[in-house]
Each structure stands twice: as structure tokens, then as C-alpha cells.
C-alpha positions in Angstrom: 10.9 14.5 5.4 14.7 14.1 5.6 16.6 13.5 2.4 17.6 10.0 3.3 14.0 9.1 4.2 12.7 10.6 0.9 15.3 8.6 -1.0 14.1 5.4 0.7 10.5 6.3 0.0 11.1 7.1 -3.7 13.1 3.9 -4.2 10.4 1.8 -2.6 7.5 3.3 -4.6 9.3 3.0 -7.9 10.4 -0.6 -7.4 7.9 -2.8 -9.1 5.8 -5.1 -6.9 2.4 -6.2 -8.4 0.6 -8.7 -6.2 2.4 -12.0 -6.3 5.6 -10.4 -7.5 6.6 -8.3 -4.4 10.1 -9.4 -3.7 11.9 -6.5 -5.5 10.2 -4.1 -3.1 10.6 -6.5 -0.2 14.4 -6.5 -0.8 14.4 -2.7 -0.3 12.4 -3.2 3.0 14.8 -5.9 4.2 17.8 -3.7 3.5 16.4 -0.8 5.4 15.5 -2.9 8.5 18.7 -4.9 8.6 20.4 -3.9 11.9 17.4 -2.0 13.1 15.2 -4.9 14.4 16.0 -7.7 16.7 14.7 -10.3 14.3 14.0 -10.1 10.5 12.4 -12.8 8.4 10.5 -13.5 5.2 7.8 -16.1 5.4 6.5 -18.5 2.8 4.0 -16.0 1.5 6.7 -13.4 1.0 5.7 -11.1 3.9 8.7 -9.4 5.5 8.4 -9.3 9.3 10.7 -7.2 11.6 10.4 -7.6 15.4 11.7 -5.3 18.1 11.5 -7.0 21.5 9.8 -5.2 24.3 11.2 -4.4 27.8 9.3 -7.4 29.4 9.0 -11.0 28.3 5.2 -11.0 28.7 4.7 -7.6 27.0 1.7 -7.2 24.6 2.3 -8.1 21.0 1.6 -5.3 18.6 1.5 -5.7 14.8 1.8 -2.9 12.3 1.0 -3.9 8.7 1.4 -2.0 5.4 1.1 -3.9 2.2 3.8 -3.5 -0.4 1.9 -4.9 -3.4 0.5 -2.7 -6.1 -2.0 -3.1 -8.8 -0.7 -4.0 -12.3 -1.2 -6.4 -15.1 -0.1 -9.9 -16.3 0.8 -11.1 -19.8 -1.7 -13.7 -20.9 -1.5 -14.0 -24.7 0.8 -12.9 -27.6 -0.8 -12.8 -31.1 0.7 -13.5 -34.5 1.7 -9.9 -35.0 3.5 -9.6 -31.7 0.8 -7.7 -29.8 0.5 -8.6 -26.1 -2.8 -9.1 -24.3 -3.0 -8.9 -20.6 -5.2 -9.2 -17.5 -5.5 -7.0 -14.5 -3.8 -7.7 -11.1 -6.0 -6.0 -8.6 -8.6 -3.3 -9.2 -7.5 -1.5 -12.4 -9.7 1.2 -14.0 -9.9 0.3 -17.7 -10.6 3.9 -18.6 -7.0 4.8 -17.6 -5.0 2.2 -19.5 -5.2 3.0 -23.3 -2.3 5.3 -24.4 -0.2 4.5 -21.3 3.5 3.5 -21.3 4.1 0.3 -19.3 7.0 -1.8 -18.2 6.9 -5.5 -18.7 9.1 -7.1 -16.0 10.7 -9.9 -17.9 13.5 -12.4 -16.9 15.9 -10.1 -18.8 14.8 -6.9 -17.0 12.1 -4.3 -17.6 10.9 -3.9 -21.1 9.1 -0.8 -22.3 5.8 -1.1 -24.1 2.8 1.1 -24.9 -0.9 0.2 -24.6 -2.3 0.8 -28.1 -5.2 3.2 -28.8 -7.2 3.6 -32.0 -6.9 7.3 -33.1 -10.0 9.4 -32.4 -10.2 10.1 -36.2 -10.9 6.4 -36.9 -13.5 6.0 -34.1 -17.3 6.0 -34.6 -19.0 8.7 -32.4 -20.6 6.0 -30.2 -17.3 4.3 -29.6 -15.8 7.5 -28.2 -18.1 7.2 -25.2 -17.4 3.5 -24.6 -14.6 2.1 -22.4 -12.5 -0.5 -24.2 -12.6 -3.7 -22.1 -9.2 -4.8 -20.7 -9.4 -8.1 -22.6 -9.5 -6.1 -25.9 -6.5 -3.8 -25.0 -3.0 -4.8 -26.0 0.6 -3.8 -25.5 2.9 -2.9 -28.4 6.6 -3.5 -27.7 7.6 -2.8 -31.3 7.8 -6.4 -32.5 6.3 -7.6 -35.8 5.6 -11.2 -35.1 4.9 -13.6 -32.3 8.3 -15.2 -32.3 10.2 -12.0 -31.8 7.9 -11.0 -28.9 8.1 -14.4 -27.3 11.9 -14.2 -27.3 11.5 -11.2 -25.0 8.3 -11.7 -23.0 6.9 -14.8 -21.2 3.3 -15.7 -20.4 2.7 -14.6 -16.8 5.2 -11.7 -16.7 4.0 -8.9 -14.5 3.4 -5.4 -15.9 3.3 -1.9 -14.3 2.7 1.6 -15.4 6.0 3.2 -16.5 5.9 6.2 -14.1 7.7 7.1 -10.9 7.6 9.6 -8.1 7.6 13.3 -8.9 7.3 16.4 -6.7 4.4 18.8 -7.2 3.9 22.0 -5.3 4.8 22.3 -1.6 5.1 18.9 0.0 2.7 17.2 -2.5 4.1 14.3 -4.5 2.6 12.1 -7.3 3.3 8.5 -8.4 1.8 5.2 -9.1 1.7 2.6 -6.2 1.4 4.9 -3.2 -1.3 2.3 -2.5 0.2 0.9 -0.4 4.0 1.1 -0.5 3.4 4.3 1.5 2.1 2.1 4.3 5.0 -0.3 4.2 7.3 2.7 4.3 5.6 4.1 7.4 5.8 0.7 9.1 9.5 0.6 8.5 10.0 4.1 9.7 8.1 3.4 12.9 10.4 0.5 13.6 13.4 2.8 13.0 11.8 5.5 15.3 11.1 3.0 18.1 14.7 1.8 17.9 15.8 5.4 18.2 13.6 6.2 21.2 14.5 3.1 23.2 12.8 0.2 24.9 9.1 0.0 24.4 6.4 -1.7 26.6 5.4 -4.0 23.7 6.8 -6.6 21.4 6.5 -4.7 18.1 6.1 -6.5 14.8 6.3 -4.5 11.7 5.1 -6.3 8.6 5.3 -5.5 4.9 2.5 -7.7 3.7 1.8 -9.1 0.3 -1.2 -9.8 -1.9 -3.5 -7.3 -0.2 -4.9 -6.2 -3.6 -6.1 -9.7 -4.4 -7.7 -10.7 -1.2 -5.8 -9.5 2.0 -3.8 -12.7 1.8 -0.5 -11.7 3.4 -2.2 -9.8 6.2 -4.2 -12.9 7.1 -1.4 -15.3 7.2 1.1 -13.0 8.9 -1.4 -12.2 11.6 -2.0 -15.9 12.2 1.7 -16.4 12.6 2.3 -13.4 14.9 -0.8 -13.9 17.0 -0.9 -10.2 18.0 -2.9 -8.6 20.9 -3.2 -5.4 18.9 -2.9 -5.0 15.1 -3.0 -1.9 13.0 -3.2 -1.6 9.2 -1.4 1.4 7.7 -3.0 2.3 4.5 -4.1 5.0 2.1 -7.6 6.4 2.4 -9.9 8.3 0.0 -9.3 12.0 0.0 -12.5 14.0 -0.8 -11.0 17.4 -1.4 -11.1 17.4 -5.2 -14.0 17.9 -7.7 -16.9 15.4 -8.1 -16.3 13.5 -4.9 -19.4 13.2 -2.7 -18.4 14.1 0.9 -21.8 13.0 2.2 -20.8 9.4 1.3 -17.3 9.3 2.7 -16.8 12.3 4.8 -14.5 15.4 4.5 -10.9 14.2 4.2 -8.2 16.6 3.1 -4.7 16.0 1.8 -2.2 17.7 4.1 -4.5 17.8 7.2 -3.0 14.8 8.9 -3.4 11.1 9.0 -6.9 9.6 9.1 -8.0 7.4 12.1 -10.8 5.1 11.2 -13.8 4.5 13.5 -16.4 1.8 13.1 -17.1 -1.9 13.8 -13.8 -3.0 12.3 -12.0 -0.8 14.9 -11.4 -1.5 18.6 -12.9 1.5 20.4 -10.2 1.6 23.1 -7.5 1.6 20.4 -9.3 4.4 18.6 -9.2 6.4 21.9 -5.5 5.7 22.4 -4.7 6.9 18.9 -6.8 10.1 19.1 -5.5 11.0 22.6 -1.9 10.4 21.4 -2.5 12.8 18.5 -3.9 15.5 20.8 -1.2 15.1 23.5 1.6 15.3 20.9 -0.1 18.0 18.8 -0.3 15.8 15.7 -3.0 16.8 13.3 -5.5 14.1 12.5 -8.8 13.4 10.8 -11.5 10.8 11.5 -13.3 8.7 9.0 -16.4 6.8 9.9 -16.5 3.3 8.3 -19.8 1.6 9.2 -18.7 -1.8 7.9 -15.7 -4.0 7.5 -12.8 -2.0 5.9 -11.3 -3.3 2.7 -7.9 -3.4 4.3 -5.6 -5.7 6.3 -7.4 -4.4 9.4 -10.3 -6.6 8.5 -8.4 -9.9 8.6 -6.3 -8.8 11.5 -9.4 -8.2 13.6 -10.8 -11.7 12.8 -7.5 -13.5 13.5 -7.8 -16.5 15.8 -10.0 -15.5 18.8 -10.0 -11.8 17.8 -7.5 -8.9 17.8 -7.9 -5.2 18.9 -7.7 -3.8 15.4 -7.1 -0.3 14.1 -6.6 1.6 10.8 -4.5 4.6 10.2 -4.6 6.0 6.6 -3.0 8.7 4.6 -5.4 10.8 2.5 -4.8 10.0 -1.2 -6.2 11.5 -4.3 -6.8 9.5 -7.5 -6.4 6.0 -5.9 -5.4 3.1 -8.3 -4.3 5.5 -11.0 -0.8 6.3 -12.3 -1.1 9.8 -10.7 -1.9 9.2 -7.1 -1.2 12.3 -4.9 -0.4 12.6 -1.2 1.3 15.0 1.2 4.6 14.1 2.7 3.7 15.9 6.0 0.8 13.4 6.4 3.3 10.6 6.1 5.6 12.1 8.7 2.8 12.7 11.1 1.6 9.1 10.8 5.1 7.9 11.8 5.0 10.1 14.9 1.4 9.1 15.7 2.1 5.4 15.6 5.4 5.6 17.4 3.8 7.7 20.1 1.0 5.2 20.5 3.4 2.3 21.0 4.7 3.8 24.2 1.1 4.3 25.6 0.2 0.6 25.5 0.5 -0.8 29.0 -1.2 -4.2 29.0 -3.6 -6.3 27.0 -6.6 -5.6 29.3 -6.8 -2.0 28.3 -8.3 -3.0 24.9 -11.3 -4.8 26.4 -14.4 -2.6 25.7 -16.0 -1.2 28.8 
């Protein structure tokens, strides 16, 4: 990954965007797409939609969607001693939260706090094996009373883990919120790559969607507005190459071995064939994941849009999903960009997606 692309990736991942509060990240997306696409808009939901016109007026309409929202928390109550109680935005694992540093995103800017944790010395043996429910956890910002905390924090302020992107060994990186700002990044990069390559045989819509973590909402509304013939979600997927993961349940998916192409009833079979043939012809490593049900991604709502859409799902293998220490490979990200850009130029007409 080139330095300028890594800088964009790092900035996007580290910019807070819990579901419903995505616009700081969307401003980064809009800046990167300004001057790249033929048309750029933000809809009433907050989705950012960039369009590159195809070489023919009646060209097929192709939608790429990566959601920019991340899991997080929301301030719900401040007690008399200034401790802040919160609820989850999206699927947060309560095991991971105690003892973490967090940022509360207030009107005055980010405010550092810590999620309190009773010392192990003071815990009964049975309590050491029990997960503290989120409703019983609290944030300490250093205030001594409700008034001083309320002067800084408002009910409804969003909260994120206070960690950013760091390099590990090789091309591995770790951060919170790869799910799925990585997908929004790839969608933006594909638009840049298509602009670089020249006129495509499709009208290409790249969407940074919102509120996926709380119900696939932005994917549903943006698909309705775009009315695509073909729609792909760009997501993270479960890597199974670390201890205690059952490969028999999910399959064998490895970090660094290429993007994952989904196969199953949520996926148009002809689009699956185009993706896999593109990868083989361009020597792009890839993996296949069988998903024998609806996927929990924007591909689900895209497929069911209006009278039906040829849907696909390309994912990046991710370890430790929905934690502050998600891990992925930058080479998988780069290969996904090349795979999706290559696929765009192999779409000739709408009829090629009708199952035989």
C-alpha cells in the first residue's frame, strides 16, 4: 500500500463514527472523492454516494457499498458522583469493556475516560468468573459530582474505544473499527482506480453507508435510491486462523491469503463466477466462504431491493472482530481493490446476471 493510501486508511479508521454519528468519517470520504467522481452527494440518512458515469447512457448500474459506522457506546445516565453509565451501539462484547480507555465525543471535542473495574483483590471468587453487564459498567472522567460531569458530557454523546491504528509484523495492522471502515476505504479506492483506468462499461456508484451495525439501514435506503442492477457489499469476514475457532463451522479463512468471495443464496451465481474468474485471470489470490443463509451484511438488503438485485459480497479476513484489537493484512485490502476494479470492466450487460 502506498504511503498516501495508508495515510487515508489510518485517518479514516481513527476518525470516530459510531452508528448514527458517522459524519466525521464521511467528511474524510467526501474529501478523498472530491474531483474523482462525476457526482458526489450525501443523502438524508448520511450515506455518501459517489458516481462515475459509464461509457454508454444505458449502461448497467453497479453499486459498491462499504459501511463506515463502527460499534461504540452512548451516554445514558450520570450519577451523583459523576460516574457515567452507557449503552451499547451495535454488538459490543461486555467481556472486553472493563478497564478500557474510551473517548466521549462531546460538543467540546473528545474527552478521555476510563471504564472502571473493581480490583481483583476485592472480588469474590465467583465474581471473577462472571461478566459484568454493560448496564452496570461505568465511565470515570475524573469528576467528583454530577454537575461537573454534566458541564462536560451530554446525554446521548457517543463513545468509542480510545485506540488507533498500529503496525504489527509484516503487513499486518491492528485497530478498532476495521469493521467496516476498511470496506468504505476499499470502495473509495476502487472509484479512484476506475477513474485512473478510464471509461468503464457501467455506471459505478460507490457508497459509504451508515447504520449497518444497527440494522443495515443505510445500505437499504441507498440501494433503493440508486436502483442498481448489480450490488456488492465490501466487508470484513471472520478469519479462522487463530486458536479456538471452529473451522468446521465457518471454513478455513486465513489473513494474508486474499479477499474472501462469498457463495450462497444471498449471492448471485453469475456474479460469483465473474469475481472468481477475474481473480484467476489477473492472478489475484482469493478465498471462498460458503454462507448457506442470508449474510449479516449490506448484501442482504441490496439483494432484496425493489424487484431484486444481482448481489455479491467480498470480504477481508479479520481476526478479533468487534474488539479494540482487530487485525488484518494490508495486502488483502490491496488485492480487494484490484479484484473489484477488474470485475467492473468485465460487466457487459444486465442479462449476464440472469441465472442459467
